[in-house]
Every structure is written in C-alpha cells, then in structure tokens.
C-alpha positions as CSV (number, residue, x, y, z in Angstrom):
1,X,32.7,3.5,2.9
2,X,30.4,4.2,5.8
3,X,27.7,1.7,6.4
4,X,25.4,4.6,7.2
5,X,25.2,5.7,3.6
6,X,25.9,2.9,1.1
7,X,24.5,4.8,-1.9
8,X,26.8,5.4,-4.8
9,X,28.5,8.8,-4.6
10,X,30.9,10.8,-6.7
11,X,34.0,8.7,-7.1
12,X,32.4,5.4,-6.1
13,X,32.7,2.6,-8.6
14,X,29.7,0.4,-9.3
15,X,30.6,-3.0,-10.6
16,X,29.2,-3.4,-14.2
17,X,28.3,0.3,-14.6
18,X,29.6,3.7,-15.2
19,X,30.4,6.0,-12.2
20,X,27.2,6.9,-10.3
21,X,27.6,10.6,-11.2
22,X,28.5,10.0,-14.8
23,X,25.1,10.9,-16.2
24,X,25.1,7.9,-18.5
25,X,25.8,4.3,-18.1
26,X,24.1,1.6,-16.1
27,X,24.7,2.7,-12.5
28,X,22.2,4.0,-10.1
29,X,22.3,7.8,-9.5
30,X,22.2,9.8,-6.3
31,X,19.1,12.0,-6.2
32,X,20.2,14.5,-3.5
33,X,17.7,13.2,-0.9
34,X,18.4,13.8,2.8
35,X,20.4,10.7,3.8
36,X,20.3,9.1,7.3
37,X,17.0,10.7,8.2
38,X,15.3,7.5,9.3
39,X,16.4,4.5,11.3
40,X,15.0,1.0,11.6
41,X,12.1,1.8,13.9
42,X,11.1,4.9,12.0
43,X,11.2,3.0,8.7
44,X,9.1,0.2,10.1
45,X,6.6,2.8,11.5
46,X,6.3,4.3,8.0
47,X,5.6,0.9,6.5
48,X,2.8,0.2,9.1
49,X,1.4,3.7,8.7
50,X,1.1,3.5,4.9
51,X,-0.9,0.3,5.2
52,X,-3.3,2.0,7.6
53,X,-4.3,-1.1,9.7
54,X,-7.3,0.3,11.5
55,X,-8.8,1.8,8.3
56,X,-8.2,-1.5,6.5
57,X,-9.8,-3.5,9.3
58,X,-12.9,-1.4,9.5
59,X,-13.5,-1.4,5.8
60,X,-12.5,-5.1,5.1
61,X,-13.4,-7.3,8.1
62,X,-17.0,-7.4,7.1
63,X,-16.5,-7.9,3.4
64,X,-14.0,-10.7,4.0
65,X,-16.4,-12.4,6.5
66,X,-19.1,-12.1,3.9
67,X,-17.0,-14.0,1.4
68,X,-15.4,-16.7,3.5
69,X,-17.4,-16.8,6.8
70,X,-15.4,-17.9,9.8
71,X,-12.4,-18.7,7.7
72,X,-11.6,-15.0,7.7
73,X,-8.4,-15.4,9.8
74,X,-7.2,-18.1,7.4
75,X,-7.7,-15.8,4.4
76,X,-5.7,-13.1,6.3
77,X,-2.9,-15.7,6.6
78,X,-3.2,-16.6,2.9
79,X,-3.0,-13.0,1.8
80,X,0.1,-12.6,4.1
81,X,2.0,-15.4,2.3
82,X,2.5,-13.8,-1.1
83,X,3.2,-10.5,0.5
84,X,5.9,-12.0,2.7
85,X,7.4,-13.8,-0.3
86,X,7.5,-10.5,-2.3
87,X,9.0,-8.8,0.8
88,X,12.0,-11.1,0.5
89,X,12.4,-10.0,-3.1
90,X,12.3,-6.4,-2.1
91,X,14.9,-7.1,0.6
92,X,17.3,-8.8,-1.7
93,X,16.9,-6.2,-4.5
94,X,17.4,-3.4,-2.0
95,X,20.6,-4.9,-0.8
96,X,22.0,-4.8,-4.3
97,X,20.4,-1.6,-5.5
98,X,19.3,0.7,-2.7
99,X,17.5,3.1,-5.0
100,X,14.3,5.1,-4.2
101,X,12.8,4.0,-7.6
102,X,12.5,0.5,-6.1
103,X,10.1,-1.5,-8.4
104,X,10.7,0.9,-11.4
105,X,14.5,0.8,-11.1
106,X,14.7,-2.9,-10.3
107,X,12.4,-4.1,-13.2
108,X,14.3,-1.8,-15.6
109,X,17.6,-3.5,-14.6
110,X,16.0,-7.0,-14.9
111,X,13.7,-6.7,-17.9
112,X,14.5,-3.4,-19.6
113,X,13.1,0.1,-19.8
114,X,9.6,-0.6,-21.1
115,X,8.6,-3.2,-18.6
116,X,10.2,-1.1,-15.9
117,X,8.3,2.0,-17.0
118,X,5.0,0.2,-16.8
119,X,5.9,-1.2,-13.4
120,X,6.6,2.3,-12.2
121,X,3.3,3.5,-13.7
122,X,1.4,0.7,-11.9
123,X,2.8,1.9,-8.6
124,X,2.1,5.6,-9.3
125,X,-1.5,5.1,-10.4
126,X,-2.3,2.7,-7.6
127,X,-0.9,5.2,-5.1
128,X,-3.0,8.0,-6.5
129,X,-6.1,5.9,-6.2
130,X,-5.3,5.0,-2.6
131,X,-4.5,8.6,-1.7
132,X,-7.9,9.8,-3.0
133,X,-9.7,7.0,-1.1
134,X,-7.8,7.7,2.1
135,X,-8.6,11.4,1.9
136,X,-12.3,10.6,1.5
137,X,-12.3,8.2,4.5
138,X,-10.4,10.7,6.7
139,X,-13.0,13.3,5.7
140,X,-15.9,11.1,6.6
141,X,-14.4,10.1,10.0
142,X,-13.5,13.7,10.7
143,X,-17.1,14.8,10.6
144,X,-18.3,11.5,12.3
145,X,-15.9,12.2,15.2
146,X,-16.9,15.8,15.3
147,X,-20.5,14.7,15.6
148,X,-19.7,12.2,18.4
149,X,-17.8,14.8,20.4
150,X,-20.4,17.6,20.0
151,X,-23.3,15.2,20.4
152,X,-24.8,16.7,17.3
153,X,-26.2,14.7,14.5
154,X,-26.3,17.8,12.3
155,X,-22.6,18.2,12.6
156,X,-22.0,14.5,11.6
157,X,-24.4,15.0,8.7
158,X,-22.2,17.7,7.2
159,X,-20.3,14.9,5.5
160,X,-23.3,14.3,3.4
161,X,-23.0,17.7,1.7
162,X,-20.8,17.3,-1.4
163,X,-19.3,20.8,-1.2
164,X,-18.4,20.4,2.5
165,X,-17.0,16.9,1.9
166,X,-14.9,17.9,-1.1
167,X,-13.6,21.1,0.6
168,X,-12.6,19.2,3.8
169,X,-11.0,16.5,1.7
170,X,-8.9,19.0,-0.2
171,X,-7.8,20.6,3.0
172,X,-6.6,17.3,4.4
173,X,-4.8,16.5,1.2
174,X,-3.1,19.9,1.3
175,X,-2.0,19.4,4.9
176,X,-0.6,15.9,4.2
177,X,1.2,17.2,1.1
178,X,2.8,20.0,3.2
179,X,4.0,17.6,5.9
180,X,5.5,15.2,3.3
181,X,7.1,18.2,1.5
182,X,9.0,19.1,4.7
183,X,10.9,15.8,4.7
184,X,11.3,12.5,6.5
185,X,12.1,14.0,9.9
186,X,8.7,15.8,10.1
187,X,7.0,12.7,8.7
188,X,8.6,10.4,11.2
189,X,7.7,12.4,14.3
190,X,4.0,12.6,13.5
191,X,3.9,8.9,12.5
192,X,5.2,7.6,15.8
193,X,2.2,9.3,17.6
194,X,-0.5,8.2,15.0
195,X,0.7,4.6,14.6
196,X,1.1,4.3,18.4
197,X,-2.5,5.5,18.9
198,X,-3.8,2.9,16.3
199,X,-2.0,0.0,17.9
200,X,-3.0,0.9,21.5
201,X,-6.7,1.3,20.5
202,X,-6.7,-2.0,18.6
203,X,-5.2,-3.7,21.7
204,X,-8.0,-2.2,23.9
205,X,-10.6,-3.3,21.3
206,X,-9.3,-6.8,21.1
207,X,-9.2,-7.1,24.9
208,X,-12.8,-5.8,25.4
209,X,-14.1,-7.9,22.5
210,X,-12.7,-11.1,24.0
211,X,-14.3,-10.2,27.4
212,X,-17.7,-9.7,25.7
213,X,-17.5,-13.0,23.8
214,X,-20.0,-15.4,25.4
215,X,-21.2,-12.8,27.8
216,X,-24.8,-13.5,26.9
217,X,-25.8,-9.9,26.3
218,X,-28.3,-9.1,23.5
219,X,-25.7,-7.6,21.3
220,X,-23.5,-10.7,21.6
221,X,-26.0,-13.5,21.2
222,X,-24.2,-14.6,18.0
223,X,-20.8,-14.8,19.6
224,X,-18.7,-17.9,18.8
225,X,-16.1,-20.1,20.6
226,X,-12.7,-20.0,19.1
227,X,-11.8,-22.9,16.8
228,X,-8.5,-23.8,15.2
229,X,-10.4,-24.5,12.0
230,X,-10.7,-20.8,11.5
231,X,-7.1,-20.9,10.5
232,X,-7.6,-23.5,7.8
233,X,-7.9,-21.9,4.3
234,X,-8.9,-25.2,2.8
235,X,-12.2,-25.1,4.7
236,X,-13.5,-22.2,2.6
237,X,-16.7,-23.3,0.9
238,X,-15.6,-22.5,-2.7
239,X,-12.6,-21.5,-4.7
240,X,-14.4,-18.4,-6.0
241,X,-15.1,-17.3,-2.4
242,X,-11.5,-17.9,-1.5
243,X,-10.1,-15.8,-4.3
244,X,-12.5,-13.0,-3.6
245,X,-11.4,-13.0,0.1
246,X,-7.8,-13.3,-0.9
247,X,-8.0,-10.2,-3.1
248,X,-9.4,-8.3,-0.2
249,X,-6.6,-9.7,2.1
250,X,-3.9,-8.6,-0.3
251,X,-5.3,-5.1,-0.4
252,X,-5.1,-5.1,3.4
253,X,-1.3,-5.6,3.3
254,X,-0.6,-3.1,0.5
255,X,1.8,-0.3,1.3
256,X,4.5,-1.9,3.4
257,X,7.0,-1.2,0.6
258,X,6.8,2.5,1.4
259,X,9.8,2.0,3.8
260,X,11.8,0.7,0.8
261,X,11.1,3.8,-1.3
262,X,12.7,5.8,1.5
263,X,15.8,3.7,1.3
264,X,18.1,6.6,0.2
265,X,17.0,8.5,3.3
266,X,17.4,5.6,5.7
267,X,20.4,4.8,7.9
268,X,22.1,1.7,6.5
269,X,20.2,1.9,3.2
270,X,21.3,-1.5,2.0
271,X,19.8,-3.5,4.9
272,X,17.6,-1.4,7.2
273,X,14.6,-0.9,4.8
274,X,14.4,-4.6,4.1
275,X,14.4,-5.4,7.8
276,X,11.9,-2.7,8.4
277,X,9.5,-4.1,5.8
278,X,9.6,-7.6,7.4
279,X,9.0,-6.0,10.9
280,X,6.0,-4.1,9.5
281,X,4.6,-7.2,7.9
282,X,4.8,-9.2,11.2
283,X,3.1,-6.3,13.1
284,X,0.3,-6.1,10.5
285,X,-0.5,-9.8,10.3
286,X,-0.5,-10.0,14.1
287,X,-2.8,-7.1,14.4
288,X,-5.2,-8.5,11.7
289,X,-5.3,-11.9,13.2
290,X,-5.9,-10.7,16.8
291,X,-8.6,-8.2,15.7
292,X,-10.3,-10.6,13.3
293,X,-10.5,-13.5,15.8
294,X,-11.6,-11.2,18.7
295,X,-14.4,-9.6,16.6
296,X,-15.6,-12.9,15.3
297,X,-15.7,-14.4,18.8
298,X,-17.7,-11.4,20.1
299,X,-20.3,-11.0,17.3
300,X,-19.8,-13.9,14.9
301,X,-19.6,-13.7,11.1
302,X,-23.3,-13.9,10.3
303,X,-25.3,-11.4,8.3
304,X,-27.7,-10.3,11.0
305,X,-27.5,-8.1,14.0
306,X,-23.9,-7.1,14.8
307,X,-22.6,-10.0,12.7
308,X,-19.5,-9.0,10.7
309,X,-21.1,-9.9,7.4
310,X,-24.2,-7.8,7.9
311,X,-24.5,-5.9,4.6
312,X,-25.7,-2.8,6.5
313,X,-22.5,-2.5,8.5
314,X,-19.9,-4.6,6.7
315,X,-18.3,-1.6,4.9
316,X,-17.6,0.1,8.3
317,X,-17.4,-2.5,11.0
318,X,-15.9,-0.4,13.8
319,X,-18.7,2.2,13.5
320,X,-21.1,-0.6,14.4
321,X,-19.0,-2.3,17.1
322,X,-17.5,0.7,18.8
323,X,-20.4,1.4,21.2
324,X,-21.4,-2.2,22.0
325,X,-17.8,-3.5,22.5
326,X,-16.1,-0.5,24.1
327,X,-19.0,1.6,25.5
328,X,-19.9,5.1,24.6
329,X,-16.9,6.7,26.2
330,X,-14.1,4.5,24.9
331,X,-16.0,3.9,21.6
332,X,-15.0,7.5,20.5
333,X,-11.4,6.3,20.6
334,X,-12.1,3.8,17.9
335,X,-13.5,6.6,15.7
336,X,-10.4,8.6,16.5
337,X,-8.2,5.6,15.6
338,X,-9.8,5.2,12.2
339,X,-9.3,8.9,11.5
340,X,-5.7,8.8,12.7
341,X,-5.1,5.7,10.5
342,X,-6.5,7.3,7.4
343,X,-4.7,10.6,8.1
344,X,-1.4,8.9,8.8
345,X,-1.5,6.8,5.7
346,X,-2.6,9.8,3.6
347,X,0.6,11.5,4.7
348,X,3.1,8.6,4.3
349,X,1.5,7.3,1.0
350,X,3.0,10.4,-0.6
351,X,6.5,8.9,0.0
352,X,6.4,6.1,-2.6
353,X,4.7,8.0,-5.4
354,X,6.9,11.1,-5.0
355,X,10.1,9.1,-4.9
356,X,9.1,6.8,-7.7
357,X,8.4,9.9,-9.9
358,X,11.7,11.4,-8.7
359,X,13.6,8.3,-9.8
360,X,11.9,8.0,-13.1
361,X,12.7,11.6,-13.8
362,X,16.3,11.3,-12.6
363,X,16.8,8.4,-15.1
364,X,15.1,10.4,-17.9
365,X,12.0,8.3,-18.0
366,X,9.8,11.3,-17.1
367,X,10.2,15.1,-17.5
368,X,13.4,16.4,-15.9
369,X,11.5,19.0,-13.8
370,X,10.4,16.2,-11.4
371,X,14.0,15.4,-10.5
372,X,14.3,18.6,-8.5
373,X,15.0,18.2,-4.8
374,X,14.2,21.0,-2.4
375,X,17.5,22.5,-1.3
376,X,16.5,22.8,2.4
377,X,14.2,19.8,3.1
378,X,16.0,17.4,0.7
379,X,12.7,16.1,-0.6
380,X,11.3,15.6,-4.1
381,X,9.3,18.9,-3.7
382,X,7.8,19.2,-7.2
383,X,6.9,15.5,-7.4
384,X,5.2,15.7,-3.9
385,X,3.1,18.8,-4.8
386,X,2.2,17.3,-8.2
387,X,1.0,14.1,-6.4
388,X,-1.1,16.2,-4.0
389,X,-2.7,18.2,-6.8
390,X,-3.3,15.0,-8.9
391,X,-5.0,13.4,-5.9
392,X,-7.2,16.4,-5.2
393,X,-8.3,16.7,-8.8
394,X,-8.8,12.9,-9.2
395,X,-11.0,12.7,-6.1
396,X,-13.0,15.8,-6.9
397,X,-13.7,14.8,-10.5
398,X,-14.7,11.2,-9.5
399,X,-16.9,12.4,-6.7
400,X,-18.7,14.9,-8.9
401,X,-19.1,12.6,-11.9
402,X,-20.4,9.5,-10.1
403,X,-20.1,7.7,-6.8
404,X,-20.2,4.5,-8.8
405,X,-17.2,5.4,-10.8
406,X,-15.3,6.3,-7.6
407,X,-16.2,2.9,-6.0
408,X,-15.2,1.0,-9.2
409,X,-11.9,2.8,-9.3
410,X,-11.1,1.6,-5.8
411,X,-12.1,-2.0,-6.8
412,X,-9.7,-1.7,-9.7
413,X,-6.9,-1.0,-7.3
414,X,-6.2,-4.7,-6.6
415,X,-5.3,-5.1,-10.3
416,X,-2.6,-2.4,-10.0
417,X,-1.2,-3.8,-6.8
418,X,-0.8,-7.4,-8.1
419,X,0.6,-6.0,-11.3
420,X,3.6,-4.2,-10.0
421,X,4.3,-6.5,-7.0
422,X,4.3,-9.5,-9.3
423,X,6.6,-7.8,-11.7
424,X,9.0,-6.9,-8.9
425,X,9.0,-10.4,-7.6
426,X,9.8,-11.9,-11.0
427,X,12.5,-9.2,-11.5
428,X,14.3,-10.4,-8.4
429,X,14.5,-14.0,-9.6
430,X,15.7,-13.0,-13.1
431,X,18.1,-10.3,-11.8
432,X,19.9,-12.8,-9.6
433,X,19.6,-15.7,-11.9
434,X,23.4,-16.1,-12.2
435,X,23.7,-16.3,-8.4
436,X,21.0,-18.9,-7.6
437,X,23.4,-21.8,-7.7
438,X,25.9,-20.1,-5.5
439,X,24.3,-21.2,-2.2
440,X,21.1,-22.6,-0.7
441,X,20.3,-19.2,0.7
442,X,20.6,-17.5,-2.7
443,X,18.4,-20.1,-4.3
444,X,15.7,-19.7,-1.7
445,X,15.6,-16.0,-1.0
446,X,16.6,-14.7,-4.4
447,X,14.9,-17.3,-6.5
448,X,12.3,-19.6,-5.1
449,X,10.5,-17.3,-2.6
450,X,10.2,-14.3,-5.0
451,X,9.2,-16.6,-7.9
452,X,6.5,-18.3,-5.9
453,X,5.2,-14.9,-4.6
454,X,5.1,-13.6,-8.2
455,X,3.2,-16.6,-9.4
456,X,0.6,-16.3,-6.6
457,X,0.1,-12.6,-7.3
458,X,0.0,-13.1,-11.1
459,X,-2.7,-15.8,-10.5
460,X,-4.7,-13.3,-8.4
461,X,-4.2,-10.7,-11.1
462,X,-5.6,-13.0,-13.8
463,X,-8.5,-14.2,-11.7
464,X,-9.4,-10.6,-10.8
465,X,-9.2,-9.6,-14.4
466,X,-11.6,-12.4,-15.3
467,X,-14.1,-11.5,-12.5
468,X,-14.0,-7.8,-13.4
469,X,-15.5,-8.5,-16.8
470,X,-18.8,-9.3,-15.1
471,X,-20.8,-6.1,-14.7
472,X,-21.9,-7.4,-11.2
473,X,-18.4,-6.8,-10.0
474,X,-18.0,-3.6,-8.0
475,X,-20.9,-1.1,-8.2
476,X,-22.7,-3.2,-10.8
477,X,-22.4,-0.6,-13.6
478,X,-21.1,-1.5,-17.1
479,X,-19.9,0.0,-20.3
480,X,-21.3,-1.8,-23.5
481,X,-22.0,-4.8,-21.4
482,X,-18.5,-5.0,-19.9
483,X,-18.0,-4.4,-16.1
484,X,-16.9,-0.8,-15.4
485,X,-14.2,-2.1,-13.0
486,X,-12.6,-4.0,-15.9
487,X,-12.9,-0.9,-18.1
488,X,-11.3,1.3,-15.5
489,X,-8.5,-1.1,-14.5
490,X,-7.5,-2.0,-18.0
491,X,-8.0,1.5,-19.2
492,X,-5.6,2.9,-16.6
493,X,-2.9,0.4,-17.6
494,X,-3.5,1.3,-21.3
495,X,-3.2,5.0,-20.4
496,X,0.3,4.1,-19.0
497,X,1.2,2.5,-22.4
498,X,0.1,5.7,-24.2
499,X,2.1,7.9,-21.8
500,X,5.1,5.6,-22.2
501,X,5.0,5.9,-26.0
502,X,4.9,9.7,-25.6
503,X,7.8,9.7,-23.3
504,X,9.8,7.4,-25.6
505,X,9.6,10.1,-28.3
506,X,10.7,12.7,-25.8
507,X,13.5,10.7,-24.1
508,X,14.7,8.0,-26.5
509,X,18.0,7.5,-24.6
510,X,16.2,5.9,-21.6
511,X,14.1,3.6,-23.8
512,X,17.2,2.5,-25.8
513,X,18.7,1.3,-22.5
514,X,21.5,3.9,-22.4
515,X,20.6,5.5,-19.1
516,X,19.8,2.6,-16.8
517,X,20.9,-0.7,-18.2
518,X,20.0,-4.3,-17.7
519,X,22.6,-6.1,-15.6
520,X,23.4,-9.3,-13.8
521,X,24.6,-10.2,-11.3
522,X,23.6,-7.6,-8.7
523,X,25.4,-4.3,-8.3
524,X,27.9,-4.1,-5.5
525,X,29.1,-0.7,-4.4
526,X,32.9,-0.7,-3.8
527,X,35.3,1.9,-2.6
C-alpha cells in the first residue's frame, strides 16, 4: 500500500475489524474526502492558524499578567506542558487510526459509543463558540483598521452599531464558510499568507519592544530587566492565581489538533498530521514566550500606564502597545496582524467541526445527511454550511440577548476544551493498554505521557468547574445564585446528553456498538 494514502480502502483488511467498506463492523470507514491535499508544512500551518497566535496574545497577555504578574512566561510554559503531552496521545492514536473523527472516533474505540459521542459533542460545541468569538473579533478589528487607514474616528465607531457589527460579522462568517467549502487546497494557499504575516509582524514587534525596554521614554518608565525567575511557575503568589493563569494559557494553545482532523486529506495520513501538530506546538510556545517576555521587558506587568495588567487595556494589549512600540506607521501592521489572525482562524476552525460531524454521521451517530461529501471539492459540504449557519445564528442571538451572556459563553469554553482533550488523552492510554509493556517507548508515549496530560487537564476541568459556581466568575451575572458561566458550561454539556439520547432512539445500532466497536490493540492497516 502506498504510504501517501494509508487510509482503509475497498479490499483492505483491518486487523480486528470488518472490511473498511463493509458498512458494519469495527473498522474505520473512508469518507470520500480529497486525499493527499496537504503536506507536512501545510498541515502545520493549519494547526498554527487555527490557534490564532496574534489574536490569543492580544486578548490574553494582559489577563494572564493580571493573574500571575511577571510569572506570565512561566504560566505559558505550564500551559504548554499538558498540551504537549496530549499531542503525543493524538500522534499515537492517529498512527493507529487515521480518521477525521479524531477524538470522537478514538474515544468510541477506547470507551464505547456514549463516551465517544459526548467527546465529539464537546469538540463541536467548543468550536462553535470559538468560531462566533473569532468572527466578532475579526469584525471589530476590521472597523478599527478601517478607521486607522482612513484616519476617521467615525469609521472605527461603526463597530459600536449592533446592526453594522452583526451584518459585518455574518459576511465574514459566510466568506470563511465558502473558502472552507472549496476544500483544503484553497484553505492552504490563503493560510500560508495569513500565518506568514502574523509571524513576521510578531517578530518585528518583539524586536522593537526589546529595543524600547530600558529606553527611559515616558511610555516605558515601567520597563523591567529580564530575570530567569520569570520562567519559574513555583514563584506564582498563590495556587488560585496559578490555576486561573493556567486556564488562560491552555486556551491560548487550543486548536492545534485541527491538523489531525484533516488527516484523511493529508499526505502520509498515519504520520504527517502528528508531526505537524508537534511542529505547530513548538512554533506557538516559541512565539508566546518571545512576545510575552519582550512586552514585559518593555512596559512591565503592572496595572498602571501601559503595564500589561492595566484593566483598561488588558483585554486588547496590542491596541494599546501598537503605537508606542512600533510607531504610528508600523503600528497599523499590528492591527492588520490581529485581523489576519482572527480571519485565518475563523476559516480553518471550520475544518475540525465539519469533519467531526462528517465522521459522526458516517458512523451513524448523527443524521446521515451530514455524511455527504461534495463531488467536486471532496469536502463535507453540508456539515461545513451547517457549521457556518450555526455560528452566525449563535453569535447573532447571543449579541442581541446580552453581551454578558456572550462573554460568559466564551469563559465556559475552557471547560469544553479540557473535557474533550482529557478524554482523548485517557483514551490513548486505555486503547494501547495491551502494548504498554512491549517497549519503553510504548510505555512512555502511549501510556505515561497521555495519562499525565489527561490528569492535568482533568484537574483544570474540576478546578474551573468549582470556580464557575461563583457568580463573580466571568461577567459577574448569576442564575438563582449560581454563576452564569457554570450554568452555561454545564448546560451545554447536558444539552449534549439530551441530543445523544435522541440520537440513540434514531440510530440504535451505533449505540449498541455495532458500527464502530471498542478494540485493543491498535488497528493496523494491512494489504
């Protein structure tokens, strides 16, 4: 069998399962997606793009500094650790079962249909929340950039009009949906340009921030000298502050697994996506550390002036630092980079949700209509369009109902991320349990690393769930004395349970384990 397309095909035998095209049995099924559309570099670019590093930095640098002070770089490293451990789990599972359902498919094969369905639901609902937030950010920066270019404050103020904001947001969602609908080749070309722009602008910002540190200018009076203690997570003043910062850090790395959900369209589907995920993770942590350290050296992490923790600017750090650090001319590039970051991620984030829904439908866990693949573009067309419509409706309703509800929905996102990442990590250790004593490599990469990553994320999930009960968490609103973030987060998971029960009545074969079965050890495709 060619190494360029290791997915099961008609006539292939999958150890421990029925033929891949048999319609029943435990083997993974081909979905009809366009194979060999993306290589290693393209896959890594998709992973970086989905995370949206410039957007994450501008919205999280200040919040993290406000929680942990100068230990912000250490918290970035701490958040990177569980994500790296989970990335090893994704790599090993993808080698065994290169299926676009990723977390859904793997947890079904490890723990059974119900746990797998809920894991898939966690991924889908988290992605819808992120898509709506990205669209809102892209819209705001579109009008902010338009105002900067035209020099008109009235143009920038158009974003304050709800009708204009919502209409612009819906147009951006429609454009992103159309590009994703046309396939991975169209997606890849645009992403090279947008991700390249982000990384170049970040490099310029880091260089200029370091040059301004200690310059003595009025905007940089609070600059700091670098200290290795900034990289020490044990120096954080309290455990509560550390966990709050860690939750933000984990959010900053979310999305790298998008390159795994494109595995059936990637050259060398067994190995390339896993390698791309690790490359994306290294690029991200390097970018975060360099930018965080440079910004902290330039303006400090205090709550006054340009300090990163200033509550007036902490939710959009680059908007405050663009002019002072890069000057009025180059500062516009930073606005452009944030817009490019949000727009690029808006486009690529459709990849995991559409392909997860496609896989769930192909295995009869969702209505069969979502299993349709466009005959020309070889993409999950209906699933992509449905995700776009769902995102537009969700954002419009949340914006019209209450800004507080929209903010609290975004805060609840961390719960969904930890939920399905932790389940996937545990699924790896359990799925390969019969192989863990075969070699030291199997024990570490298939067992210990995924298990540790799952435990860390499960702990963050539990701590976040506890903190969400407090009405002060998020926007400060509550429902019958319970924090609205808790109500939204738990409510969305319970909604998944309700939908799962409804689907069980409609598709009992999947939930009886007759379509995609639990298996161990790993599947190996053989000629």
